[in-house]
Gaussian input, Z-matrix of N, CA and C with variables (Angstrom, degrees):
# hf/3-21g

backbone

0 1
 N
 C     1     B1
 C     2     B2     1     A1
 N     3     B3     2     A2     1     D1
 C     4     B4     3     A3     2     D2
 C     5     B5     4     A4     3     D3
 N     6     B6     5     A5     4     D4
 C     7     B7     6     A6     5     D5
 C     8     B8     7     A7     6     D6
 N     9     B9     8     A8     7     D7
 C    10    B10     9     A9     8     D8
 C    11    B11    10    A10     9     D9
 N    12    B12    11    A11    10    D10
 C    13    B13    12    A12    11    D11
 C    14    B14    13    A13    12    D12
 N    15    B15    14    A14    13    D13
 C    16    B16    15    A15    14    D14
 C    17    B17    16    A16    15    D15
 N    18    B18    17    A17    16    D16
 C    19    B19    18    A18    17    D17
 C    20    B20    19    A19    18    D18
 N    21    B21    20    A20    19    D19
 C    22    B22    21    A21    20    D20
 C    23    B23    22    A22    21    D21
 N    24    B24    23    A23    22    D22
 C    25    B25    24    A24    23    D23
 C    26    B26    25    A25    24    D24
 N    27    B27    26    A26    25    D25
 C    28    B28    27    A27    26    D26
 C    29    B29    28    A28    27    D27
 N    30    B30    29    A29    28    D28
 C    31    B31    30    A30    29    D29
 C    32    B32    31    A31    30    D30
 N    33    B33    32    A32    31    D31
 C    34    B34    33    A33    32    D32
 C    35    B35    34    A34    33    D33
 N    36    B36    35    A35    34    D34
 C    37    B37    36    A36    35    D35
 C    38    B38    37    A37    36    D36
 N    39    B39    38    A38    37    D37
 C    40    B40    39    A39    38    D38
 C    41    B41    40    A40    39    D39
 N    42    B42    41    A41    40    D40
 C    43    B43    42    A42    41    D41
 C    44    B44    43    A43    42    D42
 N    45    B45    44    A44    43    D43
 C    46    B46    45    A45    44    D44
 C    47    B47    46    A46    45    D45
 N    48    B48    47    A47    46    D46
 C    49    B49    48    A48    47    D47
 C    50    B50    49    A49    48    D48
 N    51    B51    50    A50    49    D49
 C    52    B52    51    A51    50    D50
 C    53    B53    52    A52    51    D51
 N    54    B54    53    A53    52    D52
 C    55    B55    54    A54    53    D53
 C    56    B56    55    A55    54    D54
 N    57    B57    56    A56    55    D55
 C    58    B58    57    A57    56    D56
 C    59    B59    58    A58    57    D57
 N    60    B60    59    A59    58    D58
 C    61    B61    60    A60    59    D59
 C    62    B62    61    A61    60    D60
 N    63    B63    62    A62    61    D61
 C    64    B64    63    A63    62    D62
 C    65    B65    64    A64    63    D63
 N    66    B66    65    A65    64    D64
 C    67    B67    66    A66    65    D65
 C    68    B68    67    A67    66    D66
 N    69    B69    68    A68    67    D67
 C    70    B70    69    A69    68    D68
 C    71    B71    70    A70    69    D69
 N    72    B72    71    A71    70    D70
 C    73    B73    72    A72    71    D71
 C    74    B74    73    A73    72    D72
 N    75    B75    74    A74    73    D73
 C    76    B76    75    A75    74    D74
 C    77    B77    76    A76    75    D75
 N    78    B78    77    A77    76    D76
 C    79    B79    78    A78    77    D77
 C    80    B80    79    A79    78    D78
 N    81    B81    80    A80    79    D79
 C    82    B82    81    A81    80    D80
 C    83    B83    82    A82    81    D81
 N    84    B84    83    A83    82    D82
 C    85    B85    84    A84    83    D83
 C    86    B86    85    A85    84    D84
 N    87    B87    86    A86    85    D85
 C    88    B88    87    A87    86    D86
 C    89    B89    88    A88    87    D87
 N    90    B90    89    A89    88    D88
 C    91    B91    90    A90    89    D89
 C    92    B92    91    A91    90    D90
 N    93    B93    92    A92    91    D91
 C    94    B94    93    A93    92    D92
 C    95    B95    94    A94    93    D93
 N    96    B96    95    A95    94    D94
 C    97    B97    96    A96    95    D95
 C    98    B98    97    A97    96    D96
 N    99    B99    98    A98    97    D97
 C   100   B100    99    A99    98    D98
 C   101   B101   100   A100    99    D99
 N   102   B102   101   A101   100   D100
 C   103   B103   102   A102   101   D101
 C   104   B104   103   A103   102   D102
 N   105   B105   104   A104   103   D103
 C   106   B106   105   A105   104   D104
 C   107   B107   106   A106   105   D105
 N   108   B108   107   A107   106   D106
 C   109   B109   108   A108   107   D107
 C   110   B110   109   A109   108   D108
 N   111   B111   110   A110   109   D109
 C   112   B112   111   A111   110   D110
 C   113   B113   112   A112   111   D111
 N   114   B114   113   A113   112   D112
 C   115   B115   114   A114   113   D113
 C   116   B116   115   A115   114   D114
 N   117   B117   116   A116   115   D115
 C   118   B118   117   A117   116   D116
 C   119   B119   118   A118   117   D117
 N   120   B120   119   A119   118   D118
 C   121   B121   120   A120   119   D119
 C   122   B122   121   A121   120   D120
 N   123   B123   122   A122   121   D121
 C   124   B124   123   A123   122   D122
 C   125   B125   124   A124   123   D123
 N   126   B126   125   A125   124   D124
 C   127   B127   126   A126   125   D125
 C   128   B128   127   A127   126   D126
 N   129   B129   128   A128   127   D127
 C   130   B130   129   A129   128   D128
 C   131   B131   130   A130   129   D129
 N   132   B132   131   A131   130   D130
 C   133   B133   132   A132   131   D131
 C   134   B134   133   A133   132   D132
 N   135   B135   134   A134   133   D133
 C   136   B136   135   A135   134   D134
 C   137   B137   136   A136   135   D135
 N   138   B138   137   A137   136   D136
 C   139   B139   138   A138   137   D137
 C   140   B140   139   A139   138   D138
 N   141   B141   140   A140   139   D139
 C   142   B142   141   A141   140   D140
 C   143   B143   142   A142   141   D141
 N   144   B144   143   A143   142   D142
 C   145   B145   144   A144   143   D143
 C   146   B146   145   A145   144   D144
 N   147   B147   146   A146   145   D145
 C   148   B148   147   A147   146   D146
 C   149   B149   148   A148   147   D147
 N   150   B150   149   A149   148   D148
 C   151   B151   150   A150   149   D149
 C   152   B152   151   A151   150   D150
 N   153   B153   152   A152   151   D151
 C   154   B154   153   A153   152   D152
 C   155   B155   154   A154   153   D153
 N   156   B156   155   A155   154   D154
 C   157   B157   156   A156   155   D155
 C   158   B158   157   A157   156   D156
 N   159   B159   158   A158   157   D157
 C   160   B160   159   A159   158   D158
 C   161   B161   160   A160   159   D159
 N   162   B162   161   A161   160   D160
 C   163   B163   162   A162   161   D161
 C   164   B164   163   A163   162   D162
 N   165   B165   164   A164   163   D163
 C   166   B166   165   A165   164   D164
 C   167   B167   166   A166   165   D165
 N   168   B168   167   A167   166   D166
 C   169   B169   168   A168   167   D167
 C   170   B170   169   A169   168   D168
 N   171   B171   170   A170   169   D169
 C   172   B172   171   A171   170   D170
 C   173   B173   172   A172   171   D171
 N   174   B174   173   A173   172   D172
 C   175   B175   174   A174   173   D173
 C   176   B176   175   A175   174   D174
 N   177   B177   176   A176   175   D175
 C   178   B178   177   A177   176   D176
 C   179   B179   178   A178   177   D177
 N   180   B180   179   A179   178   D178
 C   181   B181   180   A180   179   D179
 C   182   B182   181   A181   180   D180
 N   183   B183   182   A182   181   D181
 C   184   B184   183   A183   182   D182
 C   185   B185   184   A184   183   D183
 N   186   B186   185   A185   184   D184
 C   187   B187   186   A186   185   D185
 C   188   B188   187   A187   186   D186
 N   189   B189   188   A188   187   D187
 C   190   B190   189   A189   188   D188
 C   191   B191   190   A190   189   D189
 N   192   B192   191   A191   190   D190
 C   193   B193   192   A192   191   D191
 C   194   B194   193   A193   192   D192
 N   195   B195   194   A194   193   D193
 C   196   B196   195   A195   194   D194
 C   197   B197   196   A196   195   D195
 N   198   B198   197   A197   196   D196
 C   199   B199   198   A198   197   D197
 C   200   B200   199   A199   198   D198
 N   201   B201   200   A200   199   D199
 C   202   B202   201   A201   200   D200
 C   203   B203   202   A202   201   D201
 N   204   B204   203   A203   202   D202
 C   205   B205   204   A204   203   D203
 C   206   B206   205   A205   204   D204
 N   207   B207   206   A206   205   D205
 C   208   B208   207   A207   206   D206
 C   209   B209   208   A208   207   D207
 N   210   B210   209   A209   208   D208
 C   211   B211   210   A210   209   D209
 C   212   B212   211   A211   210   D210
 N   213   B213   212   A212   211   D211
 C   214   B214   213   A213   212   D212
 C   215   B215   214   A214   213   D213
 N   216   B216   215   A215   214   D214
 C   217   B217   216   A216   215   D215
 C   218   B218   217   A217   216   D216
 N   219   B219   218   A218   217   D217
 C   220   B220   219   A219   218   D218
 C   221   B221   220   A220   219   D219
 N   222   B222   221   A221   220   D220
 C   223   B223   222   A222   221   D221
 C   224   B224   223   A223   222   D222
 N   225   B225   224   A224   223   D223
 C   226   B226   225   A225   224   D224
 C   227   B227   226   A226   225   D225
 N   228   B228   227   A227   226   D226
 C   229   B229   228   A228   227   D227
 C   230   B230   229   A229   228   D228
 N   231   B231   230   A230   229   D229
 C   232   B232   231   A231   230   D230
 C   233   B233   232   A232   231   D231
 N   234   B234   233   A233   232   D232
 C   235   B235   234   A234   233   D233
 C   236   B236   235   A235   234   D234
 N   237   B237   236   A236   235   D235
 C   238   B238   237   A237   236   D236
 C   239   B239   238   A238   237   D237
 N   240   B240   239   A239   238   D238
 C   241   B241   240   A240   239   D239
 C   242   B242   241   A241   240   D240

   B1=1.4606
   B2=1.5683
   B3=1.2420
   B4=1.4230
   B5=1.5227
   B6=1.2853
   B7=1.4888
   B8=1.5404
   B9=1.2828
   B10=1.4722
   B11=1.4587
   B12=1.3398
   B13=1.4901
   B14=1.4873
   B15=1.3284
   B16=1.4449
   B17=1.6178
   B18=1.3262
   B19=1.4577
   B20=1.5071
   B21=1.3698
   B22=1.4081
   B23=1.5147
   B24=1.3314
   B25=1.4376
   B26=1.5368
   B27=1.2709
   B28=1.5082
   B29=1.5261
   B30=1.2444
   B31=1.5274
   B32=1.5059
   B33=1.2885
   B34=1.4628
   B35=1.5280
   B36=1.3742
   B37=1.4569
   B38=1.4889
   B39=1.3025
   B40=1.4760
   B41=1.4992
   B42=1.2813
   B43=1.3881
   B44=1.4616
   B45=1.3392
   B46=1.4881
   B47=1.6178
   B48=1.3477
   B49=1.4764
   B50=1.5339
   B51=1.3168
   B52=1.4890
   B53=1.4881
   B54=1.3635
   B55=1.5366
   B56=1.5449
   B57=1.3423
   B58=1.4275
   B59=1.5583
   B60=1.3820
   B61=1.5370
   B62=1.5519
   B63=1.3096
   B64=1.4954
   B65=1.5327
   B66=1.2892
   B67=1.4702
   B68=1.5244
   B69=1.3728
   B70=1.4475
   B71=1.5313
   B72=1.3022
   B73=1.4408
   B74=1.5598
   B75=1.3207
   B76=1.4998
   B77=1.5092
   B78=1.2524
   B79=1.5561
   B80=1.5263
   B81=1.3008
   B82=1.4890
   B83=1.4391
   B84=1.3862
   B85=1.4353
   B86=1.5334
   B87=1.3346
   B88=1.5364
   B89=1.5508
   B90=1.2654
   B91=1.4657
   B92=1.4228
   B93=1.2853
   B94=1.4863
   B95=1.5839
   B96=1.3661
   B97=1.4106
   B98=1.5054
   B99=1.3053
   B100=1.4498
   B101=1.6295
   B102=1.2913
   B103=1.4774
   B104=1.5224
   B105=1.3207
   B106=1.4600
   B107=1.4975
   B108=1.2755
   B109=1.4776
   B110=1.5140
   B111=1.3709
   B112=1.4349
   B113=1.5638
   B114=1.3015
   B115=1.4902
   B116=1.4936
   B117=1.3614
   B118=1.4402
   B119=1.4852
   B120=1.2897
   B121=1.4531
   B122=1.5830
   B123=1.2418
   B124=1.4898
   B125=1.5176
   B126=1.2826
   B127=1.4798
   B128=1.5324
   B129=1.3087
   B130=1.4419
   B131=1.5397
   B132=1.3221
   B133=1.4099
   B134=1.5414
   B135=1.3365
   B136=1.5348
   B137=1.5171
   B138=1.3119
   B139=1.4717
   B140=1.5222
   B141=1.2776
   B142=1.4263
   B143=1.5435
   B144=1.3424
   B145=1.5361
   B146=1.4522
   B147=1.3488
   B148=1.4857
   B149=1.5056
   B150=1.3681
   B151=1.4637
   B152=1.5582
   B153=1.3261
   B154=1.4732
   B155=1.4789
   B156=1.3233
   B157=1.4523
   B158=1.4919
   B159=1.2731
   B160=1.4747
   B161=1.4916
   B162=1.3392
   B163=1.4430
   B164=1.5847
   B165=1.2766
   B166=1.4552
   B167=1.5742
   B168=1.2998
   B169=1.4634
   B170=1.4880
   B171=1.4117
   B172=1.4183
   B173=1.5193
   B174=1.3078
   B175=1.4395
   B176=1.5696
   B177=1.2625
   B178=1.4315
   B179=1.4719
   B180=1.3708
   B181=1.4115
   B182=1.5236
   B183=1.3357
   B184=1.3839
   B185=1.6002
   B186=1.3044
   B187=1.4534
   B188=1.5265
   B189=1.3220
   B190=1.4750
   B191=1.4888
   B192=1.2550
   B193=1.5466
   B194=1.5799
   B195=1.4104
   B196=1.4533
   B197=1.4956
   B198=1.3793
   B199=1.4508
   B200=1.5145
   B201=1.3347
   B202=1.4886
   B203=1.5015
   B204=1.3370
   B205=1.4538
   B206=1.6222
   B207=1.3180
   B208=1.3925
   B209=1.5105
   B210=1.3303
   B211=1.4668
   B212=1.4891
   B213=1.3971
   B214=1.3851
   B215=1.5615
   B216=1.2931
   B217=1.4866
   B218=1.5216
   B219=1.3764
   B220=1.4936
   B221=1.5152
   B222=1.3461
   B223=1.4157
   B224=1.4988
   B225=1.3489
   B226=1.4113
   B227=1.4871
   B228=1.3272
   B229=1.4475
   B230=1.4383
   B231=1.3436
   B232=1.4559
   B233=1.5133
   B234=1.3724
   B235=1.4302
   B236=1.5791
   B237=1.2404
   B238=1.4852
   B239=1.4904
   B240=1.3923
   B241=1.4733
   B242=1.4985
   A1=109.15
   A2=118.55
   A3=122.88
   A4=113.83
   A5=117.56
   A6=120.22
   A7=108.44
   A8=115.94
   A9=118.66
   A10=117.03
   A11=114.20
   A12=119.20
   A13=106.45
   A14=114.06
   A15=120.18
   A16=111.86
   A17=112.48
   A18=117.18
   A19=109.66
   A20=116.25
   A21=118.64
   A22=109.89
   A23=117.84
   A24=121.24
   A25=111.94
   A26=115.48
   A27=120.38
   A28=103.56
   A29=116.80
   A30=123.29
   A31=110.51
   A32=114.25
   A33=124.44
   A34=107.76
   A35=115.41
   A36=118.05
   A37=107.23
   A38=116.86
   A39=123.11
   A40=107.64
   A41=118.64
   A42=123.13
   A43=108.85
   A44=116.59
   A45=121.11
   A46=106.19
   A47=110.96
   A48=116.59
   A49=107.76
   A50=115.87
   A51=122.43
   A52=110.89
   A53=115.88
   A54=120.48
   A55=108.49
   A56=120.35
   A57=124.81
   A58=111.91
   A59=109.80
   A60=115.61
   A61=105.56
   A62=117.33
   A63=121.37
   A64=106.78
   A65=120.71
   A66=121.27
   A67=116.19
   A68=116.40
   A69=122.13
   A70=113.18
   A71=117.00
   A72=120.34
   A73=112.33
   A74=119.59
   A75=121.99
   A76=111.88
   A77=117.88
   A78=125.37
   A79=111.78
   A80=116.98
   A81=121.95
   A82=107.13
   A83=118.81
   A84=122.93
   A85=105.76
   A86=109.87
   A87=119.13
   A88=108.43
   A89=116.69
   A90=123.20
   A91=112.55
   A92=115.74
   A93=121.01
   A94=109.05
   A95=118.04
   A96=127.79
   A97=107.81
   A98=119.88
   A99=123.48
   A100=112.89
   A101=117.73
   A102=120.46
   A103=102.44
   A104=114.86
   A105=119.38
   A106=115.67
   A107=120.63
   A108=124.12
   A109=108.75
   A110=118.42
   A111=118.40
   A112=114.43
   A113=115.34
   A114=116.11
   A115=111.01
   A116=119.72
   A117=123.99
   A118=113.28
   A119=117.83
   A120=125.71
   A121=106.41
   A122=116.58
   A123=119.47
   A124=108.98
   A125=120.31
   A126=124.35
   A127=109.55
   A128=117.73
   A129=120.11
   A130=110.90
   A131=117.51
   A132=119.16
   A133=114.33
   A134=112.74
   A135=119.77
   A136=108.34
   A137=121.06
   A138=126.43
   A139=105.63
   A140=122.73
   A141=123.84
   A142=111.09
   A143=114.48
   A144=118.33
   A145=111.83
   A146=117.92
   A147=119.19
   A148=114.83
   A149=112.79
   A150=123.82
   A151=108.43
   A152=118.22
   A153=122.64
   A154=113.77
   A155=119.82
   A156=121.85
   A157=112.93
   A158=117.81
   A159=122.09
   A160=114.34
   A161=117.16
   A162=119.87
   A163=109.73
   A164=112.11
   A165=119.75
   A166=106.93
   A167=115.37
   A168=117.37
   A169=110.95
   A170=114.86
   A171=121.17
   A172=108.21
   A173=116.86
   A174=119.93
   A175=110.20
   A176=118.85
   A177=124.01
   A178=115.52
   A179=117.55
   A180=123.22
   A181=116.32
   A182=116.30
   A183=121.88
   A184=114.75
   A185=114.33
   A186=118.68
   A187=110.61
   A188=117.55
   A189=124.09
   A190=106.99
   A191=119.01
   A192=124.35
   A193=108.63
   A194=114.00
   A195=113.26
   A196=113.36
   A197=114.23
   A198=120.89
   A199=108.81
   A200=121.81
   A201=120.76
   A202=113.54
   A203=119.91
   A204=123.55
   A205=107.45
   A206=114.09
   A207=119.47
   A208=110.61
   A209=117.70
   A210=123.02
   A211=113.30
   A212=115.85
   A213=118.76
   A214=113.58
   A215=116.25
   A216=117.11
   A217=114.64
   A218=118.08
   A219=119.76
   A220=109.14
   A221=120.48
   A222=124.07
   A223=112.76
   A224=117.66
   A225=126.09
   A226=116.70
   A227=119.03
   A228=119.34
   A229=116.53
   A230=120.03
   A231=126.12
   A232=105.78
   A233=117.54
   A234=118.33
   A235=111.48
   A236=116.14
   A237=120.73
   A238=112.21
   A239=117.71
   A240=124.69
   A241=105.88
   D1=160.25
   D2=-178.66
   D3=-68.99
   D4=-43.18
   D5=177.32
   D6=-133.41
   D7=79.96
   D8=179.26
   D9=-67.26
   D10=153.11
   D11=174.44
   D12=-76.38
   D13=167.96
   D14=-179.76
   D15=-78.43
   D16=167.56
   D17=-178.84
   D18=-78.42
   D19=130.80
   D20=177.68
   D21=-99.02
   D22=-34.13
   D23=-176.56
   D24=-157.29
   D25=156.44
   D26=175.59
   D27=-116.38
   D28=123.92
   D29=-178.02
   D30=-118.85
   D31=152.36
   D32=174.39
   D33=-80.62
   D34=141.80
   D35=177.32
   D36=-82.82
   D37=132.73
   D38=177.11
   D39=-116.04
   D40=122.59
   D41=174.31
   D42=-122.09
   D43=142.43
   D44=-176.51
   D45=-120.17
   D46=144.53
   D47=175.13
   D48=-75.03
   D49=161.01
   D50=177.30
   D51=-57.12
   D52=-39.77
   D53=179.71
   D54=-61.14
   D55=-39.44
   D56=-179.55
   D57=-61.83
   D58=-42.61
   D59=-174.79
   D60=-70.41
   D61=-44.57
   D62=-175.64
   D63=-66.51
   D64=-41.36
   D65=179.68
   D66=-70.28
   D67=-15.90
   D68=179.59
   D69=-70.53
   D70=-12.89
   D71=-175.54
   D72=80.21
   D73=20.91
   D74=175.34
   D75=-51.17
   D76=129.36
   D77=175.88
   D78=-84.82
   D79=-43.29
   D80=-173.34
   D81=-126.23
   D82=118.85
   D83=-179.96
   D84=-130.36
   D85=132.43
   D86=176.37
   D87=-97.67
   D88=130.83
   D89=178.80
   D90=-111.44
   D91=115.06
   D92=177.77
   D93=-96.25
   D94=113.45
   D95=-173.22
   D96=-102.02
   D97=109.97
   D98=172.65
   D99=60.93
   D100=30.57
   D101=179.57
   D102=-76.95
   D103=118.58
   D104=-176.89
   D105=-107.95
   D106=-12.74
   D107=174.97
   D108=-88.93
   D109=121.52
   D110=179.72
   D111=-63.37
   D112=-33.37
   D113=178.37
   D114=-66.62
   D115=-40.53
   D116=174.83
   D117=-59.75
   D118=-43.08
   D119=-176.17
   D120=-65.48
   D121=-45.59
   D122=-177.38
   D123=-70.22
   D124=-33.45
   D125=177.65
   D126=-68.10
   D127=-44.72
   D128=177.19
   D129=-63.63
   D130=-43.68
   D131=177.51
   D132=-59.40
   D133=-39.08
   D134=177.12
   D135=-65.47
   D136=-39.14
   D137=-178.36
   D138=-71.61
   D139=-39.52
   D140=179.62
   D141=-63.35
   D142=-45.66
   D143=174.97
   D144=-60.66
   D145=-39.01
   D146=176.99
   D147=-61.62
   D148=-34.41
   D149=-174.54
   D150=-79.29
   D151=-11.06
   D152=-178.77
   D153=92.08
   D154=20.22
   D155=177.09
   D156=-61.30
   D157=142.58
   D158=176.58
   D159=-87.29
   D160=-18.73
   D161=-179.84
   D162=-162.57
   D163=160.77
   D164=176.40
   D165=-129.11
   D166=127.78
   D167=175.49
   D168=-115.60
   D169=133.12
   D170=178.23
   D171=-108.77
   D172=134.96
   D173=178.14
   D174=-74.99
   D175=165.82
   D176=-177.11
   D177=-56.97
   D178=-31.98
   D179=179.00
   D180=-81.89
   D181=-3.59
   D182=178.29
   D183=-79.43
   D184=162.62
   D185=179.87
   D186=-67.39
   D187=156.72
   D188=176.47
   D189=-66.91
   D190=119.21
   D191=-180.00
   D192=-60.53
   D193=-23.97
   D194=-176.01
   D195=-93.10
   D196=15.05
   D197=171.90
   D198=-61.75
   D199=135.42
   D200=-174.19
   D201=-55.22
   D202=-33.75
   D203=-178.73
   D204=-67.81
   D205=-42.50
   D206=-177.54
   D207=-67.31
   D208=-43.86
   D209=174.99
   D210=-54.21
   D211=-47.42
   D212=-179.94
   D213=-66.85
   D214=-35.74
   D215=178.84
   D216=-73.64
   D217=-12.16
   D218=177.85
   D219=-79.79
   D220=-15.25
   D221=-179.42
   D222=47.67
   D223=40.01
   D224=176.67
   D225=95.04
   D226=-14.30
   D227=176.44
   D228=-60.63
   D229=-21.63
   D230=-179.18
   D231=-60.88
   D232=-37.59
   D233=-175.27
   D234=-83.40
   D235=-3.10
   D236=-177.71
   D237=-99.63
   D238=-35.52
   D239=-173.10
   D240=-99.92

């Protein structure tokens, strides 16, 4: 960004295998298949969080959800799901 905000925290990246997600008893799972725009991925993740999803799964051809633009567009939902 042109004028970014300061750093508030540094967090470890946590990724879970599909088996872990399915074994967790998740009731509502959003699946992003080949989503390539980081802003769209973040927005979908934020909407899934708002709808009460327990998890979001991204296929291998999808954008990295830890992309800075994706992280910004989740508005914090990335740390909840």
